[in-house]
C-alpha positions as CSV (number, residue, x, y, z in Angstrom):
1,M,77.4,-49.6,-14.3
2,S,74.7,-47.5,-15.8
3,S,71.3,-48.9,-17.0
4,N,70.6,-49.6,-20.6
5,S,69.3,-46.7,-22.6
6,Q,66.4,-46.2,-25.0
7,A,68.8,-46.4,-27.9
8,D,69.8,-49.9,-26.9
9,Y,66.3,-51.2,-27.2
10,N,65.1,-49.6,-30.4
11,P,67.1,-51.9,-32.8
12,F,65.7,-54.9,-30.9
13,A,62.0,-53.9,-31.1
14,A,61.0,-55.7,-34.4
15,L,63.0,-58.8,-33.5
16,Y,61.4,-58.9,-30.0
17,N,57.9,-58.4,-31.4
18,K,58.2,-61.3,-33.7
19,H,60.2,-63.9,-31.7
20,W,59.7,-63.1,-28.0
21,G,56.3,-61.3,-27.8
22,N,54.4,-64.6,-27.5
23,S,55.9,-65.1,-24.0
24,A,53.0,-62.9,-22.8
25,E,50.6,-65.8,-22.8
26,R,52.8,-67.7,-20.3
27,F,53.1,-64.8,-18.0
28,L,49.4,-64.1,-18.1
29,G,48.8,-67.6,-16.7
30,I,51.3,-67.0,-13.9
31,L,49.8,-63.6,-13.1
32,I,46.3,-65.1,-12.8
33,N,47.7,-67.9,-10.6
34,L,49.6,-65.5,-8.3
35,A,47.3,-62.6,-8.0
36,G,44.0,-63.5,-9.7
37,D,42.0,-63.9,-6.6
38,Q,43.1,-60.5,-5.4
39,I,42.3,-58.6,-8.6
40,A,38.7,-57.4,-9.0
41,E,36.9,-57.5,-12.3
42,G,37.9,-54.4,-14.2
43,A,41.0,-53.7,-12.1
44,T,43.3,-51.2,-13.7
45,V,46.8,-52.3,-14.6
46,L,50.1,-50.5,-15.2
47,D,52.4,-52.6,-17.5
48,L,55.8,-51.4,-16.6
49,C,58.5,-51.9,-19.3
50,C,55.6,-53.1,-21.5
51,G,57.7,-53.9,-24.6
52,T,55.6,-54.6,-27.7
53,G,52.3,-54.8,-25.9
54,Q,51.2,-58.4,-26.2
55,L,50.5,-58.7,-22.5
56,A,48.6,-55.5,-22.5
57,S,46.4,-56.9,-25.2
58,L,45.7,-60.1,-23.3
59,L,44.8,-58.1,-20.2
60,E,42.5,-55.8,-22.1
61,E,40.7,-58.9,-23.5
62,K,40.0,-59.9,-19.9
63,G,38.5,-56.5,-19.1
64,H,41.4,-54.8,-17.4
65,P,42.2,-51.2,-18.7
66,V,45.9,-51.1,-19.2
67,T,48.5,-48.3,-19.3
68,G,51.9,-49.3,-20.6
69,I,55.2,-47.6,-20.0
70,D,58.4,-48.3,-21.9
71,C,61.6,-46.4,-22.5
72,S,61.8,-47.4,-26.2
73,S,59.8,-45.5,-28.8
74,E,60.2,-48.4,-31.3
75,M,58.9,-50.9,-28.8
76,L,55.9,-48.6,-28.2
77,S,55.2,-48.3,-31.9
78,F,54.6,-52.0,-32.0
79,A,52.6,-52.0,-28.7
80,K,50.1,-49.4,-30.1
81,K,49.4,-51.8,-33.0
82,N,49.2,-54.9,-30.8
83,S,46.9,-53.4,-28.2
84,P,45.2,-50.4,-29.7
85,S,42.7,-50.1,-26.8
86,S,45.6,-49.6,-24.3
87,K,47.3,-46.3,-23.4
88,F,51.1,-46.2,-23.9
89,L,53.5,-43.7,-22.6
90,L,57.2,-43.2,-23.2
91,H,58.9,-43.1,-19.8
92,D,61.9,-44.5,-18.0
93,A,60.9,-46.8,-15.2
94,R,63.3,-44.9,-12.9
95,D,61.6,-41.5,-13.1
96,F,57.9,-41.8,-14.1
97,N,55.3,-40.1,-12.1
98,L,51.7,-40.5,-13.3
99,S,48.5,-38.7,-12.4
100,S,46.5,-41.9,-12.2
101,T,46.9,-44.8,-9.7
102,F,46.4,-48.5,-10.4
103,D,45.1,-51.6,-8.8
104,L,48.0,-53.7,-10.1
105,V,51.5,-53.1,-11.6
106,V,53.2,-55.8,-13.5
107,S,56.6,-56.0,-15.1
108,T,57.4,-59.2,-16.9
109,Y,60.1,-61.2,-18.8
110,D,63.0,-60.1,-16.6
111,S,62.6,-56.4,-17.6
112,L,63.8,-55.2,-14.3
113,N,67.1,-57.1,-14.6
114,H,68.0,-54.3,-16.9
115,M,68.4,-52.0,-13.9
116,M,72.1,-52.3,-13.4
117,N,72.4,-51.2,-9.7
118,E,70.4,-51.2,-6.5
119,A,69.9,-47.5,-6.5
120,D,68.1,-47.6,-9.9
121,L,66.1,-50.6,-8.8
122,L,65.0,-48.8,-5.6
123,L,63.9,-45.8,-7.7
124,V,61.7,-48.1,-9.8
125,F,60.2,-49.7,-6.7
126,Q,59.4,-46.3,-5.2
127,N,57.8,-45.1,-8.4
128,V,55.7,-48.3,-8.5
129,N,54.6,-47.8,-4.9
130,R,53.5,-44.3,-5.7
131,A,51.6,-45.5,-8.8
132,L,49.6,-48.1,-6.8
133,K,46.3,-47.6,-5.0
134,P,46.4,-48.5,-1.3
135,G,46.3,-52.3,-1.1
136,G,47.4,-52.6,-4.7
137,H,49.8,-55.3,-5.9
138,F,53.1,-55.4,-7.7
139,L,54.1,-58.5,-9.6
140,F,57.3,-59.0,-11.5
141,D,59.9,-61.6,-12.4
142,L,63.7,-61.7,-12.5
143,N,66.3,-63.9,-14.0
144,M,68.3,-65.5,-11.2
145,E,71.9,-66.7,-11.0
146,N,71.2,-70.3,-12.1
147,G,69.1,-69.0,-15.0
148,F,71.9,-66.9,-16.2
149,I,74.4,-69.7,-15.8
150,Q,72.3,-72.1,-17.8
151,N,70.7,-69.9,-20.4
152,W,73.2,-67.1,-21.0
153,N,76.1,-69.2,-22.1
154,G,76.5,-69.2,-25.9
155,P,75.1,-68.3,-29.3
156,L,71.5,-67.8,-30.3
157,N,70.8,-67.2,-34.0
158,V,67.6,-66.1,-35.8
159,V,67.4,-66.6,-39.6
160,E,64.4,-65.3,-41.6
161,D,64.0,-64.3,-45.2
162,D,64.1,-60.6,-44.4
163,H,66.4,-60.6,-41.3
164,V,69.2,-62.5,-39.8
165,C,70.4,-62.0,-36.2
166,A,73.5,-63.5,-34.6
167,I,73.3,-63.2,-30.8
168,Q,76.1,-64.1,-28.3
169,T,75.2,-64.3,-24.6
170,C,77.5,-64.7,-21.6
171,F,77.3,-64.3,-17.8
172,R,80.1,-62.9,-15.9
173,K,79.8,-64.5,-12.5
174,E,82.5,-62.3,-10.9
175,D,80.4,-59.2,-11.2
176,Q,77.0,-60.8,-11.8
177,I,76.5,-59.1,-15.2
178,A,75.0,-60.8,-18.2
179,E,75.7,-59.6,-21.8
180,F,73.5,-59.9,-24.8
181,N,75.5,-58.9,-27.9
182,A,73.7,-58.9,-31.2
183,T,74.4,-58.3,-34.9
184,L,71.2,-57.7,-36.8
185,M,71.0,-57.8,-40.6
186,S,67.7,-56.6,-42.0
187,K,66.4,-56.4,-45.6
188,A,64.2,-53.6,-47.0
189,N,63.7,-52.7,-50.7
190,E,66.4,-55.3,-51.7
191,T,69.0,-53.6,-49.5
192,W,70.5,-55.2,-46.4
193,T,71.5,-53.0,-43.4
194,R,73.5,-53.9,-40.3
195,K,73.0,-52.9,-36.7
196,D,75.1,-54.0,-33.8
197,F,73.8,-53.5,-30.3
198,Q,74.3,-54.7,-26.7
199,L,71.9,-55.3,-23.8
200,L,73.0,-55.9,-20.3
201,Q,71.3,-57.5,-17.3
202,K,72.2,-57.6,-13.6
203,C,71.7,-60.6,-11.4
204,Y,70.3,-59.9,-7.9
205,D,69.8,-62.2,-4.9
206,D,66.2,-62.6,-3.8
207,S,67.2,-61.2,-0.4
208,V,68.4,-58.0,-2.0
209,I,65.1,-57.6,-3.9
210,T,63.1,-58.2,-0.7
211,R,65.2,-55.6,1.2
212,L,64.7,-53.0,-1.6
213,L,60.9,-53.7,-1.7
214,K,60.7,-53.2,2.0
215,S,62.7,-49.9,1.6
216,A,60.1,-48.8,-0.9
217,R,57.4,-49.5,1.7
218,F,56.0,-52.7,0.3
219,T,54.6,-55.4,2.6
220,N,53.4,-59.0,2.2
221,I,56.4,-59.9,0.0
222,H,56.4,-63.4,-1.5
223,V,58.9,-65.1,-3.8
224,Y,57.8,-67.9,-6.1
225,A,59.1,-70.2,-8.8
226,V,57.4,-72.3,-11.5
227,D,58.2,-76.0,-11.6
228,D,58.5,-78.2,-14.6
229,N,54.7,-78.8,-14.6
230,K,54.1,-75.0,-14.6
231,K,52.9,-75.1,-11.0
232,L,53.8,-72.3,-8.6
233,R,55.8,-73.0,-5.5
234,T,58.1,-71.2,-3.1
235,F,61.3,-70.0,-4.7
236,E,64.5,-72.1,-4.0
237,E,68.1,-71.1,-4.4
238,N,68.7,-73.1,-7.6
239,D,65.6,-71.9,-9.5
240,K,66.3,-70.1,-12.7
241,R,63.6,-67.4,-12.5
242,A,61.8,-65.8,-9.5
243,F,58.4,-64.2,-9.4
244,F,57.9,-61.5,-6.7
245,L,54.5,-60.4,-5.4
246,A,54.3,-57.4,-3.0
247,T,51.5,-55.2,-1.7
248,K,51.3,-51.5,-1.0
249,S,50.2,-50.9,2.5
250,S,46.5,-49.9,2.8
């Protein structure tokens, strides 16, 4: 199964910017709890699969220079407006190679679930390792099986004056693939247009992720979850989302 392409994400950009971009505030809190003590003031950050840039904006406000990478040109068009002081680059997470290195790389809101096989995910981890300074940290989250089972199991509809989106999600346990099928109707100049698109995610066991991180030469690998009181704790098998923190060897 191949990974999602840039074309898949472009129709989703405006919808994501309006309805999901505010998740950045939640992830900033988790990032600070997990890695805050290890990130010096002014530390440089690479926001991998940065989407529409809301997290980059929050990090810039805290004094961290941010470079964002995403494979969708439409996502980046919103990111440049949401965080004008950040630098944004159009790259695929599997094949980027930057001249600068960073103190921290983050990838949030299950972006890396969109890597549909272990080979692609390993390429991402190797690129991240190369982009980090020695001793730098890599923090990312993934949807886990229980999260897919509970959250990707039916319709999700968005209705606004200028757009309507009908979304159907499902999780195929037999091959660990989650489908996000959407029909978007948008209005401009009194004319409605329709776009149909599909996004896919792959479910990985935490042991697979740990193995791939080790293969990419990461150390000090930890896996966390967030409880109902938004407190961090060690990841357990039935948790819906996992947060991974790994370090590049110094």
